[in-house]
Every structure is written in C-alpha cells, then in structure tokens.
VEXGU-138298 format. One line per 5 residues: their letters; for each residue x, y, z of N, C-alpha, C, O, CB. Coordinates in steps of 0.001 Angstrom, whole numbers, plus 500000, padded with zeros to 6 digits. Glycine has a CB too. Layout:
N
A) X/Y/Z/X/Y/Z/X/Y/Z/X/Y/Z/X/Y/Z | ...
This chain:
281
MNDRI) 526590/513880/529631/525194/514049/528681/524063/513286/529233/524249/512379/530044/525380/513482/527111 | 523197/513540/528923/521823/513227/529527/521315/512129/528820/521228/512080/527593/520801/514389/529467 | 520917/511084/529750/520221/509536/529236/518988/509727/528148/518092/509431/528938/519453/508624/530721 | 518525/509911/527336/518204/509788/526108/517291/508364/526493/517520/507155/526475/519562/509762/525001 | 516125/509244/526852/514762/508465/527269/513352/509070/525866/513250/510085/525176/514260/509152/529386
ITPES) 512584/507909/526006/511616/507962/524944/510065/507919/526180/509549/507085/526922/511893/506358/523601 | 509809/509449/525765/508189/509204/526848/507251/509277/525515/507544/509324/524321/507631/510875/528387 | 505837/509265/526301/504425/509239/525985/504483/510751/524661/504065/510896/523511/503293/509508/527766 | 505185/511554/525582/505094/512859/525128/505803/513227/523521/505444/513853/522523/505785/513674/526297 | 506704/512636/523841/507716/512652/522941/507596/512067/521520/508125/512459/520480/508676/512077/523542
IDAYS) 506752/511011/521747/506365/510271/520685/504742/510834/520076/504307/510480/518981/506412/508679/521237 | 504011/511740/521007/503073/512275/520862/503165/513511/520030/502294/514016/519322/502646/512373/521933 | 505065/514110/520377/505482/515534/519865/505886/514860/518106/505585/515435/517060/507161/516399/521024 | 506484/513781/518201/507154/512933/516233/505685/513177/515700/505487/513852/514690/507785/510428/516035 | 504386/512432/516631/502928/512479/515841/502672/513493/514768/502405/513349/513575/501801/512751/516828
AYLTS) 502866/514844/515715/502662/515945/515085/503353/516469/514519/502818/517207/513691/502345/516607/515539 | 505003/516487/514532/505506/516590/513298/505601/516158/511893/505795/516833/510881/506135/516538/513490 | 505427/514927/512038/504619/514182/511195/503801/515111/510270/504199/515763/509305/503744/513291/512009 | 502502/515009/510821/501454/515721/510752/501511/516563/509609/501028/516378/508492/501269/516371/511868 | 502561/518074/510309/502941/518769/509737/503358/518817/508287/503021/519551/507358/503503/518955/510355
VERSE) 504543/517390/508425/505228/517608/507681/503900/516399/506228/504440/515621/505442/507044/517229/508358 | 502968/516506/506244/502005/515460/505859/502284/514415/505373/502507/514228/504176/501246/515765/505148 | 502310/513411/506446/502706/512362/505956/501248/511630/506564/500682/512038/507578/504300/511885/506408 | 500790/510524/505767/499575/510087/505706/499504/509455/506816/500538/509154/507413/499229/509392/504641 | 497960/509058/507421/497431/508684/508754/498192/507719/509099/498865/507784/510127/496044/508296/508861
NTIMK) 498209/506302/508005/498512/505046/508163/500156/505193/508165/500669/504320/508864/497811/504102/507023 | 501184/506165/507497/502130/506402/507887/502723/506227/509332/503665/505606/509824/502107/507295/507507 | 501306/507421/509975/501727/507900/511391/501888/506928/512298/502853/506650/513010/500825/508788/511987 | 500646/506361/512168/500290/504992/513326/501464/503943/512828/501955/503241/513711/498349/504094/513098 | 501915/503796/511570/503009/502967/511282/504213/503344/512757/504583/502902/513844/503629/503435/509499
YRRDV) 504368/504216/512008/505817/504677/512602/505262/505176/514393/506059/504871/515280/506632/506372/511401 | 504618/505533/514603/504302/505378/516469/504230/503638/516486/505273/503317/517055/502271/506305/517207 | 503698/502747/516228/503358/501566/516837/505048/500857/516446/505407/499809/516983/501731/500756/516091 | 505936/501607/515466/507386/500596/515597/508351/501400/517007/509042/500936/517914/508581/500706/513661 | 508068/502398/516715/508732/503280/518415/508318/502876/519275/509215/502344/519928/508491/504742/518858
KSFLR) 507083/502764/519887/506445/501836/520550/507071/500445/521079/507789/500232/522055/505491/501623/519784 | 506711/499838/520398/507608/498191/519880/509235/498562/520513/509741/497901/521421/507733/497878/517488 | 509784/499509/519973/510925/499730/520445/511395/500004/522174/512377/499550/522761/511172/500729/519657 | 510640/500628/522537/510289/501531/523467/509952/500248/524963/510166/500281/526175/508789/502614/522746 | 509346/499259/524022/508737/498058/525224/509587/497106/525236/509335/496176/526002/507273/497291/524967
WLGEN) 510859/497035/524394/511940/496003/524190/513057/496721/524993/513999/496067/525440/512348/495667/522516 | 512963/498017/525173/513989/498662/525719/513667/498980/527129/514549/499381/527888/514317/499802/524956 | 512285/498799/527560/512210/498795/528806/512811/500301/529546/512738/501212/528721/512940/497511/529178 | 513223/500637/530526/513589/502006/531555/515143/502330/530807/515614/503466/530748/513747/501517/533714 | 515620/501472/530423/517587/501736/529710/517115/502826/528852/515991/502938/528364/518639/500118/528447
PVSQV) 518222/503699/528719/518267/504849/527786/518783/504144/526649/519525/503178/526472/519159/506134/528236 | 517940/505204/525718/518475/504698/524289/519709/505317/524110/520202/506369/524516/517544/505049/523017 | 520285/503916/523023/522031/503967/522575/522104/503261/520813/521316/502705/520047/523222/502604/523995 | 523144/503573/520801/522812/502947/519070/523045/501534/519609/521966/500960/519459/524120/503485/517435 | 524057/500564/520249/524302/499966/520457/523378/499022/521063/523638/497838/521280/525036/500336/520705
RAIEW) 522107/499708/521364/520993/499012/522035/519787/499073/520817/518770/498380/520859/520543/499846/523603 | 520046/499852/519940/518705/499776/518533/519492/498679/517395/518837/498046/516567/518365/501859/517457 | 520885/498588/517507/521026/497258/517012/521051/496000/517577/521162/494973/516908/521893/497235/516509 | 520928/496042/519097/521080/494464/519417/518983/493881/519343/518451/492776/519236/522124/494268/521619 | 518389/495389/519475/516680/495228/518683/516533/495127/517431/515579/494482/516997/515717/496371/518824
KHQLQ) 517574/495829/516446/518015/494971/515421/517887/493217/514900/517156/492632/514100/519123/495221/515634 | 518819/492858/515665/519157/491627/516075/518299/491127/516004/518022/490491/514988/519641/491390/517059 | 517167/491224/517498/516197/490519/518116/515239/490319/516999/514768/489193/516836/515632/491203/519352 | 514799/491600/515967/513896/491383/515132/514007/490217/514170/513068/489445/513977/513768/492451/514551 | 515457/490091/513434/515787/489151/512673/515885/487797/513203/515979/486997/512272/516813/489494/512161
EKGYT) 515896/487328/514165/515889/486075/515277/514554/485731/515324/514110/484587/515236/516418/486413/516857 | 513774/486995/515500/512009/486487/515705/511402/486160/514713/510233/485807/514865/511003/487468/516200 | 511975/486166/513404/511619/485775/511740/510923/486949/511286/509990/486531/510600/510551/484338/511442 | 510901/488179/511318/510449/489472/510925/511474/489187/509395/512702/489135/509333/510856/490999/512227 | 510677/489070/508510/511405/489280/506616/512975/490727/507043/513332/491420/507996/509320/490530/504886
PASVN) 513208/490579/506253/514248/491886/506073/513323/493323/505678/513470/494344/506349/515490/491515/504610 | 512419/493264/504577/511636/494248/504404/511251/494712/505604/511360/495897/505917/510665/493971/503646 | 510676/493628/506513/509641/494001/507640/510589/495229/509018/510204/496047/509854/509048/492096/508482 | 511773/494756/508611/512309/494622/509829/513304/496095/508942/514233/496411/509685/513052/492766/510462 | 513293/496696/508037/513710/497700/507846/512890/498648/507335/513281/499650/506735/514585/497541/507305
SMLIA) 511682/498340/507571/510609/499652/507752/510549/500247/509172/510355/501423/509477/509009/499195/507412 | 510822/498854/510228/510880/499394/511242/512113/500105/511590/512017/501284/511932/510557/498599/511993 | 512931/499699/511559/514585/500786/511444/513555/502098/510651/512868/502927/511249/516495/499862/509891 | 513664/502003/509689/513269/503912/509212/512655/504355/510012/513211/505381/510402/512364/504402/507927 | 511319/504077/510780/510585/504631/511559/511442/505357/512890/511612/506525/513239/509604/503595/511869
LNRYF) 512033/503563/513617/512947/504238/514708/514402/505418/514181/514658/506355/514937/513637/502778/515558 | 515013/505283/513228/515906/506170/512737/515138/507708/512427/515896/508666/512275/516549/505461/511429 | 513694/507933/512336/513683/509065/511933/513002/510216/512791/512957/511438/512649/513208/508919/510799 | 512306/509023/514078/512441/509410/515510/513069/509682/516487/512741/509955/517642/512185/509034/515915 | 514489/509555/515714/515880/509888/516515/516317/511144/515587/516901/512070/516150/517200/508441/516539
VFMGW) 516119/511208/514493/516571/512455/513828/516045/513697/514524/516646/514741/514779/516125/512472/512366 | 514775/513348/514774/513793/514169/514742/513963/514606/516715/513846/515722/517221/512190/513273/513988 | 514159/513739/517178/515157/513899/518480/516401/514451/518809/516734/514744/519957/515439/512939/518836 | 517143/514604/517731/518442/515095/517730/519466/514172/518295/520484/514387/518953/518466/516302/518417 | 518766/512804/517740/519661/511734/518096/520086/510738/516933/519787/509570/516686/519008/510969/519180
DECRV) 520790/511541/516406/521723/511274/515195/522560/509904/515066/522572/508952/514286/522748/512383/515191 | 523374/510358/516435/524007/509304/516492/523842/508055/517240/524770/507594/517905/524874/509662/516681 | 522270/507282/517125/521966/506722/517592/520915/505664/516284/520280/504610/516260/521646/507494/518720 | 521217/506574/515538/520609/505453/514189/521488/504076/513642/522682/503846/513837/520514/506444/512656 | 520761/503468/513096/521284/502136/513183/521015/501765/511873/519851/501929/511509/520690/501194/514264
KVLKV) 522104/501131/510771/522074/500953/508830/520959/499867/509348/520836/499184/510365/523942/500170/507544 | 520117/500074/507990/519267/498570/507722/520003/497698/507080/521189/497793/506767/517961/498621/506840 | 519011/496554/506831/519674/495637/506199/520043/495512/504521/519209/495805/503665/519000/494672/506599 | 521205/495106/504247/521344/495322/502810/520093/493794/501969/520017/492604/502276/523485/495155/502414 | 519593/494329/501258/518502/493258/500429/518548/493273/499237/518328/494257/498531/517108/493422/500583
QKRLF) 519030/491466/498636/518883/492381/497168/517476/491930/496817/516531/491348/497349/520133/491970/495735 | 517859/492582/495460/516530/492752/495052/515865/491872/494428/516496/491116/493689/516405/493649/494410 | 514802/491762/494516/513860/490451/494106/513866/490219/492695/513682/491166/491931/512299/490608/494505 | 514022/489270/492347/514382/488824/490513/512818/488351/490215/512382/488503/489073/515860/487092/490138 | 512038/487818/491171/510772/487033/490546/509816/487512/491868/510466/487604/492910/511000/485004/490268
REESR) 508398/487825/491978/507212/487538/493104/506749/485737/493466/506870/484821/492652/505666/488403/492381 | 506273/485618/494734/505857/484109/494786/504155/484314/494289/503209/485096/494385/506110/483312/496631 | 504489/483223/493801/503442/482639/493325/502060/482711/494044/500935/482801/493554/503819/481445/493180 | 502418/482653/495197/501067/482687/496014/500783/484196/496384/499923/484498/497211/501164/481735/497460 | 501428/484966/495832/500855/486106/495955/500755/487213/495154/500698/488414/495419/501195/486429/496761
NLTKE) 500739/486362/493739/500591/487215/492637/498840/486667/491953/498569/485555/491500/502147/486930/491462 | 498035/487695/492071/496880/487727/491523/496559/488459/489991/496563/489562/489445/496192/488279/492527 | 496236/486797/489677/496031/486863/488227/494611/487998/487437/493975/488818/488098/495753/485182/487912 | 494448/487789/486240/493496/488829/486038/492124/487910/485611/490992/488196/485220/494063/489993/484814 | 492619/487058/485809/491065/485504/485754/490877/486088/487561/489922/486792/487889/491900/482663/485445
EYSRL) 491674/485759/488296/491179/485427/489904/490535/487426/489509/489375/487557/489117/493043/484876/491731 | 490912/487965/489584/490379/489329/489479/488830/489406/489172/488039/489901/489975/491154/490064/488379 | 488485/488922/488050/487519/488756/487501/486839/487724/488443/485694/488058/488746/487759/488472/486165 | 487151/486866/488836/486365/485895/489724/485437/486820/491142/484252/486770/491469/487701/484675/490410 | 487002/487875/491905/486369/488565/492968/485506/489210/492571/484504/489136/493282/487036/489290/493677
VETAL) 485389/490070/491417/484235/491075/491283/483004/490309/490963/481879/490644/491335/484493/492180/490143 | 483294/489218/490222/481761/488198/489893/481020/488011/491224/479866/488305/491535/482117/486389/489260 | 482018/487432/491925/481485/486914/493941/481330/487800/494229/480148/487856/494571/482394/486235/495252 | 481904/488936/494386/481053/489908/494907/479703/490529/494657/478889/490851/495523/481629/490657/494882 | 479564/490667/493193/478470/490931/492735/477226/489728/493339/476288/489823/494131/478750/491015/491190
GIGKE) 477737/488707/492583/477159/487540/492859/476078/487473/494625/474925/487078/494796/478605/486492/492773 | 476894/487929/495442/476353/487855/496419/476034/489351/497235/476222/489609/498424/477105/486929/497019 | 475455/490275/496091/474659/491418/496694/476061/492498/497151/475940/493717/497272/473525/490778/498225 | 477198/491833/497334/478025/492943/497319/478550/493866/496202/479493/493672/495435/478927/492541/497809 | 477816/494787/496282/477729/496022/494541/478834/496859/495060/479927/496491/494628/475859/497365/494109
RLAMV) 478863/497569/495617/480212/497966/496686/481133/498051/496487/481812/498896/495904/480580/497417/497547 | 481447/496527/497286/482595/495842/497205/483505/495693/495333/484636/495886/494887/482016/494323/497907 | 482270/495283/494835/482486/495026/493326/483132/496334/492384/483921/496290/491440/480969/494621/492717 | 482451/497524/493052/482073/498669/492143/484246/499349/492899/485200/499784/492253/479818/499938/492818 | 484122/499150/494009/485607/499555/494707/486940/498894/494135/488040/499433/494014/485595/499106/496300
METIC) 486543/497508/493794/487800/496398/493631/488192/497043/491726/489290/497003/491170/487007/494059/493842 | 486777/497612/491108/486859/497175/489721/487445/499064/489828/488614/499177/489461/485090/496384/488637 | 486981/500001/490129/487942/500805/490571/489560/501630/490855/490078/502707/490561/487692/500559/490965 | 489925/500410/491584/490776/500816/491771/491705/499715/490934/492900/499785/491222/490835/501126/493096 | 491341/498689/489924/492351/497523/489322/492002/498667/487808/492783/498699/486857/491683/495230/489362
TTGIR) 490908/499389/487855/491095/500220/486405/491874/501449/486332/492225/501933/485256/489776/500677/485866 | 492223/502095/487775/493286/503279/487885/494212/503367/488056/494923/504225/487534/493276/503951/488438 | 494772/502092/489259/495673/502160/489949/495957/502930/491048/497060/503088/491571/496297/502246/489353 | 494639/503518/491451/494905/504352/492515/495214/503622/493733/495171/502399/493597/493843/505217/492724 | 495522/504065/494910/495916/503575/496412/494417/503129/497159/493368/503660/496792/496773/505020/497392
VSEVR) 494447/502286/498044/493217/501946/498813/492890/503193/499619/491766/503232/500118/493414/500648/499771 | 493734/504242/499822/493825/505418/500677/492879/506680/499822/492431/507721/500301/495603/505829/500910 | 492754/506093/498214/492592/507229/497379/491461/507142/497433/490821/508192/497368/493118/507364/496118 | 490714/505807/497581/489336/505554/497121/488448/506845/497603/487475/507056/496879/488758/504087/497768 | 488624/507754/498718/487858/508365/499071/487789/509664/498308/487040/510551/498717/487999/508364/500238
FITVE) 488644/509862/497042/489196/511421/495827/487775/510664/494815/487313/511402/493945/491733/511385/494637 | 487303/509594/494930/486409/509088/493676/485094/509657/494125/484439/509241/495080/486329/507299/493405 | 484749/510758/493246/483449/511559/493309/482553/511662/492398/482906/511455/491237/483625/512681/493496 | 481323/511967/492651/480154/512045/491467/481040/513174/490226/481049/513200/488996/478287/512935/492277 | 481543/513797/491022/481772/514926/490574/483079/514376/489460/482914/514745/488297/482071/516058/491854
AARQE) 483988/513769/489662/485367/513085/488841/484568/512320/488136/485011/512403/486991/486667/512161/489689 | 483325/511371/488129/483019/510749/487587/482516/511401/486329/482627/510929/485197/482455/510109/488258 | 481957/512525/486651/481574/513304/485279/482135/513876/484767/481574/514358/483783/480829/514001/485158 | 483228/514173/484928/484454/515159/484282/485116/514014/483972/485944/514410/483151/485401/516367/485282 | 485320/512547/484142/486161/510954/483558/487521/511604/484018/488370/511446/483141/486110/510386/481395
KVEIF) 487921/512176/484942/489473/512400/485852/488974/512590/487432/487869/512949/487836/490518/514117/485278 | 490067/512257/488122/490531/512598/489318/491445/513253/489500/492516/513017/488940/490721/511849/489903 | 491236/514454/490497/492724/515003/491480/492572/514525/492627/491571/514449/493340/493011/516656/491784 | 494118/514049/492848/494225/513637/494438/495223/513990/495180/496397/513805/494861/494253/512334/494677 | 494928/514407/495996/495864/515056/496943/496847/514107/498163/496404/513700/499237/494880/516061/497711
LKGKI) 497836/513969/497802/498381/513371/499048/499774/513590/499484/500510/513815/498523/498248/512040/498966 | 500370/513596/500631/501618/513655/500181/502245/514706/500444/503405/514804/500844/501703/513477/499041 | 501219/515816/500146/501685/517147/500059/502171/517361/498038/502880/518155/497419/503244/517263/501422 | 501205/516015/497604/501514/516403/495943/499814/516461/495398/498854/516351/496161/502676/514848/494899 | 499732/516650/493971/499006/516564/493509/498710/515814/492337/499073/516458/491353/498895/517336/493579
RTILL) 498154/514617/492003/498514/514420/490473/496789/513767/490580/495968/513446/491439/500245/513146/489881 | 496953/513850/488824/495772/514045/488093/495300/512594/487633/496227/511983/487102/496026/515056/486874 | 493900/511754/487706/494193/510728/486777/492836/510529/486165/491794/510901/486704/494835/509414/487425 | 492936/509754/484695/491794/509833/484286/491379/508879/484076/492093/508027/483549/491607/510434/483514 | 489942/508587/484422/488927/507812/484482/488683/507101/483266/488790/507771/482239/487910/508484/484864
PRKLC) 488435/506117/483171/487718/505164/482026/486523/505235/481611/485787/504784/482489/487679/503959/482293 | 485829/505642/480531/484850/505925/480532/483341/505367/480756/482251/505922/480895/485073/506260/479845 | 483844/503803/480725/482989/502587/481157/483197/503005/482663/482173/502898/483338/483565/500867/480650 | 483981/503325/483127/484031/502822/484784/482740/504077/485174/481700/503877/485800/486083/503115/485857 | 483187/505269/484619/482658/506434/484900/481222/506046/484788/480579/505860/485821/483147/507576/484027
RKLLK) 480664/505908/483605/479267/505249/483708/478462/504261/484587/477273/504450/484847/479188/504742/482795 | 479345/502932/485143/479199/502264/485853/479285/502975/487543/479027/502433/488618/480023/501321/485370 | 479674/504153/487293/479981/504738/489205/479111/506130/488877/479151/506934/489808/482287/505228/489922 | 478518/506450/487989/477431/507348/488154/475706/506609/488498/474780/506914/489249/477494/508206/486691 | 475978/505407/487379/475292/504042/488183/474576/504207/489185/473448/504626/489445/476165/503112/488734
YAQKK) 475679/503689/489838/475990/503303/490993/475973/504818/492004/475665/504688/493189/477424/502460/490832 | 476153/505548/491722/475567/507081/492873/474552/506761/492539/474047/505943/493309/475867/508919/492690 | 473825/507085/491518/472246/507300/491284/471449/505942/491858/470225/505867/491758/471893/507519/489491 | 472062/505121/492327/471408/503581/492771/470837/504531/494238/469819/504813/494871/472907/501780/493104 | 472250/504740/494202/472507/505252/496252/472047/505976/496679/472095/505985/497909/473639/505764/496941
KIISG) 471164/507258/495868/470821/508312/495848/472043/509562/496217/471695/510601/496778/469724/508175/496638 | 473458/509312/495835/474184/510182/495979/474448/511610/494934/474738/511275/493785/475103/509439/496154 | 474395/512993/495145/474096/513475/494459/475525/513970/494120/476036/514222/493028/473052/514111/494740 | 476084/514045/495555/477488/515014/494979/478414/514203/495770/478223/513205/496464/477611/516960/495412 | 479554/514935/495470/480709/514428/496802/481497/512665/496419/481726/512237/495288/479457/514223/498718
EIFLT) 481800/511853/497895/482582/510817/497844/480784/509793/497294/479604/509951/497608/483697/510477/499666 | 481677/508608/496189/480614/507965/495762/480737/506438/497256/479810/505892/497855/480884/507529/493720 | 482257/506211/497379/481729/504700/498177/481548/505681/499921/482135/506749/500100/483517/502860/498149 | 480975/505267/500606/480302/505703/501619/479719/504320/502671/479248/503299/502172/479152/506630/500935 | 479829/504486/503855/479098/503610/504888/478308/503874/504874/477996/504984/504443/479261/503452/505998
RNGTS) 477298/502841/505436/475526/503551/506220/475938/504469/506844/475050/505215/506432/474457/502625/507445 | 476738/505362/507753/476393/506248/508308/476487/507005/507395/475555/507808/507348/476862/506494/509319 | 477378/507123/506470/477741/508055/505594/479121/508345/505572/479434/509219/504764/477065/509127/505796 | 480104/507810/506293/481478/508292/506171/482086/507344/505027/481491/506461/504407/482319/508205/507651 | 483933/507907/504858/484336/507353/504049/484612/505618/504535/484507/505128/505659/485390/508220/503643
LSRRQ) 484964/505010/503337/485097/503927/503648/486826/503800/503982/487733/504480/503500/484425/503092/502563 | 486897/502793/504876/488587/502725/505894/489008/501786/505203/488365/500866/504699/488735/502263/507753 | 490269/502033/505160/491372/500999/504968/491364/499372/504845/491633/498399/504140/492110/501211/505976 | 490852/499835/506069/490513/498439/506817/489492/497722/506369/489670/496554/506020/490195/498567/508174 | 488273/498316/506312/487039/497662/506085/487102/497281/504743/486733/496124/504538/485843/498470/506385
IWAEM) 487586/498143/503441/487655/497588/502661/488731/496236/502126/488626/495540/501116/487553/498470/502214 | 489633/496200/503082/490204/494929/503251/489760/493780/503635/489932/492727/503021/490939/494999/503850 | 489041/493941/504886/488182/492996/505609/486996/492395/504387/487085/491170/504310/487409/493896/507033 | 485938/492975/503445/485190/492969/502948/485523/492029/501571/484728/491298/500981/484852/494170/502999 | 487237/492332/501183/487512/491425/500220/488188/490823/500895/489262/491255/500477/487997/491723/499046
KAICK) 488575/489800/502011/489344/488720/502380/488024/487596/503072/488123/486474/503570/490688/489308/503549 | 486743/488546/502813/485700/487647/503494/485527/486821/502297/485612/485598/502411/484247/488379/504116 | 485220/487534/500803/484867/486748/499888/485628/485704/499191/485241/484936/498311/484492/487415/499181 | 486885/485825/499792/488109/484902/499068/487409/483000/498982/487500/482175/498073/489939/485049/500437 | 486845/482921/500165/486468/481321/499941/485611/480951/498804/485838/480059/497987/485706/480749/501146
AAGIA) 484490/481827/498853/483434/481559/497768/484130/481874/496498/483801/481346/495436/482061/482457/497924 | 484979/482634/496593/485411/483262/494963/486487/481637/494827/486809/481322/493681/486668/485487/494913 | 486776/481088/495527/487716/479988/495094/489544/480388/495244/490436/479564/495042/487257/479690/493377 | 489759/481836/495638/490998/482465/495850/491396/482167/496544/490619/481790/497422/491196/483435/495955 | 492879/482035/496856/493765/482145/498474/493950/483359/498666/494299/484245/497887/495300/481477/498673
ASKVF) 493567/483386/500332/493487/484413/500805/494751/485379/500878/494750/486520/501340/492981/484122/501836 | 495920/484632/500280/497484/485506/500643/497332/486533/499068/498119/487479/499016/499473/484044/500687 | 496663/486407/498223/496373/486946/497135/495766/488123/497116/496272/488960/496369/495797/486234/496536 | 494336/488590/498037/494028/488895/497975/493751/490038/498960/493526/489885/500161/493786/488264/497563 | 493779/490778/498540/494302/492622/499337/494059/494122/498208/494463/494246/497052/496638/492628/499682
PHNLR) 493447/494886/498857/492991/496261/497969/494814/496441/497262/494649/496836/496108/492219/498076/499354 | 496504/496284/497564/497663/496523/496769/497492/495607/496031/498662/495316/496279/498941/496577/497310 | 497111/494667/495193/497262/493488/494559/496316/494244/493549/495895/493399/492759/496887/491971/495328 | 495998/495028/493362/494777/495340/492263/495326/496392/491572/495075/496759/490425/493238/495793/492860 | 496298/496959/492578/496830/498172/492086/498517/497604/491542/499117/498191/490642/496767/499482/493469
HLFAQ) 498977/496630/492126/499701/495869/490818/499481/495346/489605/500256/495347/488650/500093/495041/491049 | 498027/494743/489694/498025/494100/488554/497647/495118/487740/498276/495023/486685/497247/492935/488490 | 496693/496325/487741/496698/497523/487006/498360/497638/486251/498513/497528/485034/496280/498850/488157 | 499559/497884/487266/501068/498438/487076/501490/496915/486311/502676/496975/485990/502113/498950/488857 | 501059/495984/486045/501360/495158/484990/501069/495156/484215/501797/495030/483230/501316/494375/484950
TFYRV) 499686/495308/484172/499172/495379/482907/499115/496492/481988/498954/496306/480782/498129/495050/483017 | 499274/497960/482639/499624/498869/481730/500873/498929/481225/501104/499690/480286/499383/499912/482136 | 501958/498061/481827/503139/497808/481519/502965/497096/480797/503448/497567/479768/503925/497523/482249 | 502418/495847/480524/502227/494991/479194/502047/495449/477717/502569/495001/476696/501124/494281/479378 | 500736/496955/477972/500369/497418/476784/501173/498405/475984/501268/498608/474774/499257/497874/476969
THDVA) 501851/499083/477296/502728/500434/476684/505009/500240/476758/506039/500483/476128/502004/502158/478193 | 504473/499647/478019/506396/499613/478466/506775/500903/478199/507606/501341/477402/507614/498498/477412 | 505923/501543/479113/506006/503163/479024/506281/503107/481030/505293/503379/481712/504014/504225/478152 | 507551/502773/481723/507826/503103/482684/507943/504153/483644/507835/504084/484868/508323/502811/482566 | 508134/504948/483050/508238/506653/483482/506916/507288/483619/506669/508000/484592/509036/507619/482303
KLADL) 505679/506964/482281/504400/506886/482590/503582/506727/483800/502898/507552/484405/504142/506174/482028 | 503867/505141/484076/503153/504273/485064/503969/504715/486421/503315/504315/487384/503248/502506/484662 | 504912/505253/486757/504943/505806/487521/504736/506897/488218/504866/507003/489437/505333/505634/487492 | 504253/508132/487093/503056/509510/487058/501994/508717/487825/501597/508984/488959/502349/510163/485218 | 501519/507527/486912/499934/507146/487313/499932/506709/488902/499100/506935/489782/499285/505698/486277
LGHSS) 501160/506009/488931/501060/505466/490414/501201/506477/491186/500772/506245/492317/502045/504443/490854 | 501640/507538/491040/502370/508396/492151/503563/508809/492544/503743/509861/493157/502210/508056/492990 | 504702/507785/492126/506037/507579/492353/506998/508707/492308/506863/509478/491358/506419/506690/491515 | 507850/508921/493075/508512/510292/492843/509827/509191/492221/510538/509607/491306/508824/511604/494524 | 510004/508110/492671/511441/507134/491947/510795/506140/490911/509710/505621/491170/512435/505976/493296
IETTR) 511530/505850/489618/511338/504883/488995/511449/503400/489570/510832/502369/489302/512030/505112/488101 | 512618/503732/490587/512932/502466/491468/511554/502019/492033/511542/500793/492141/514043/502799/492760 | 510408/502588/492425/509702/502097/493294/508926/501376/492439/508513/500234/492642/509111/502953/494174 | 508663/502297/491137/507524/501250/490238/508069/499932/489591/507412/498976/489180/506877/502082/488870 | 509244/500086/489598/510087/498232/489215/509516/497509/489975/509087/496483/489447/511857/497817/489558
IYLIS) 509269/497662/491367/509244/496521/492233/507813/496113/491875/507470/495059/492411/509560/496821/493864 | 506717/496812/490943/505913/496528/490377/505392/495706/489422/504282/495253/489142/505850/497087/490274 | 506580/495638/488974/506800/494733/487514/507103/493927/487856/506749/493137/486981/507627/494957/486444 | 507854/493063/489012/508566/491964/488773/507477/490503/488193/506279/490301/488391/509391/491738/490254 | 508261/489884/487615/507475/488765/487034/507283/487654/488303/507555/487818/489493/508336/488083/485633
TGAEH) 506719/486466/487624/506558/485929/489025/507694/484506/488593/508061/484346/487429/504556/485507/489567 | 507994/483871/489362/508439/482938/489134/508716/482019/487928/509808/481933/487365/508007/482629/489744 | 507265/481142/487501/506683/480736/486508/507546/481709/485227/508320/481218/484406/505020/480911/486763 | 507307/482649/485289/507707/483660/484661/509349/483720/483674/509854/483713/482551/507606/484573/485791 | 509586/483777/485064/510821/484025/485369/511603/482963/484638/512490/483117/483799/511017/484073/486815
AMLIN) 511086/481845/485133/512002/480493/485092/511790/480008/482913/512465/479314/482153/510930/478820/486673 | 510730/480707/482764/510099/480245/481259/511248/481320/480490/511895/480906/479528/507970/480692/480905 | 511375/482305/480853/512589/483459/480259/513998/482413/480218/514601/482085/479195/512907/485139/481631 | 514325/482000/481630/515503/481607/481654/515809/479713/480865/516804/478992/480795/515799/481862/483324 | 514232/479552/480377/514558/478265/479682/514561/478178/477979/514657/477240/477189/513499/477259/480220
KLSLI) 514411/479613/477836/514144/479959/476355/515803/480873/475926/516017/481358/474815/512393/481162/476222 | 516696/480915/476985/518020/481231/476301/518567/479880/475405/518983/480140/474276/519179/481668/477538 | 518582/478943/475693/518952/477645/475621/519765/477792/475652/520055/478299/474568/518740/476869/474918 | 521060/477668/476565/522471/477676/476896/523411/476694/476951/524633/476680/476800/522574/478077/477866 | 522158/475454/477326/522913/474162/477551/522727/473642/476547/521729/473684/475827/522617/473292/478590
I) 524386/472715/476324/524894/472155/474726/524642/471011/474965/524832/470145/474111/526462/472291/474109
C-alpha cells in the first residue's frame, strides 16, 4: 500500500471540492486550517488512524475544549473521506449536552440595548444598524450582505446559503430605519451595509467593531460577538412563541437539535428552576 501523504495540492483539491458542494467560505477556511494543523503536527510521517488518534489526544492535552477538538476532527475526517482514506477516520469525543449556558457568555436584552446606544453615541451608526438587524431577524453575520434596499422595501429578504433558500420577514420598524439609513448614505439599491470602498462588510470587521465598543458600553468582551445577537433573537422568539420548529426554520437549521442549543438557559435560571422543585423534606 502506498504511504498516505498530505500535500498542498491535495488540500487545494479538497477546498475546490468543498466549494463545488457549496460549503461556505468560512467553513472552507476552517477545514483548510484544521487539516494544515494536523499536517504541521504530523511532519513528514504518513497518515494513519493511529497518528490521527494521537493528534486527538494531544489536542486534549493542550487544553482544547471538547467542542473545538470535535470540530477539528470533523474537518480532518472529511478530508480523509475525500482522499479515500476512510480507514483513517477517528471517533469524535462524546460530550454530554450542556444543561445551562455560562453567565459570562450570556448577552441580555438590556446589554444589547446598551451596545446599540453606545454605538450611536460615538457615531457608529452603521454598527448600530447591523447589530439591530441581526438581533431583530436572527440572521447569521455572514448573511448581512443579503440585507438590501429592495429587501427593506419589500419587508422580506431571501437568503441563499449552503444550497438552500429561506425567506425572512423583516420587522416594519426595522425596514423604516434601514431605508432612512440607506437614503442618508445615498444608497439607492443593492446592499445597505458597505465599507467606505463600497465592498461588503466582512464578518471580521463586524466582530472587531463590536469588540471595540465593549469597554465604553460597560459589557464584558466575552459576551460581545455577532453570534450572540442571533442567540438573543432565538431566546426572545422562543419565550414569546414556544415554537421550536418555526424558530429552526427562521434560523436556517436543518435539525431542531441544533436549534435547541440556542435555547439553553443560564446557570442562574437553571438554579432557579431546581430550587422551585421544593423536594427537600
């Protein structure tokens, strides 16, 4: 049997394959990064299941969280399948479902309001509008580019991602604010959120701008990132509707189990429920 060797060319071919099956740019970048990480550790040695298992153990020893280890293993396993090395795949770590979310990462509605107000207070109107748009619609930060003048006028947006199309209704109040913002920026059609050069706002830029106002807003940086706005939307929608199936559709999830992750309560809420049981004699 020929030695299984990872080459730059095979990683490029893997990336091209992922593109052909319409995986997102962020996913492709992550998968490339994870395979290259394994390659750096592997050195000039051939690939084998034994070595892949050793790498898994080393990631654990280095302090990677189980979720991070598993995401890296998934990327590597899919590369192995692409290469026809199915026998090299390794099992992911078994992780108990989290019962509650860490308080240090839970963004409250009041904190979200402070973020928006802080952004407006220091002249970051675009950032304020981006945060409001994500939090009132539940879209992913990578989907912000689908928010157009036309969508605001129609009060709905069609999102094309991962080979799927889903329609999101936009709140009327948000649409009015979006159109007012677009008019102010002299944007007649197309994307509303653009850089000074007229290009789409990147996920990295939105992330960086949010982190930059944490201190001024008086909110821990660990709570401030775009995906937490999506979490806040999900939790708020579920409290009002108790309809997890509808929420899954809105978030673009193919599995309700993925949606349930967004609905995990905080430690304080979990403790309150436990204490309400009153089973102590």
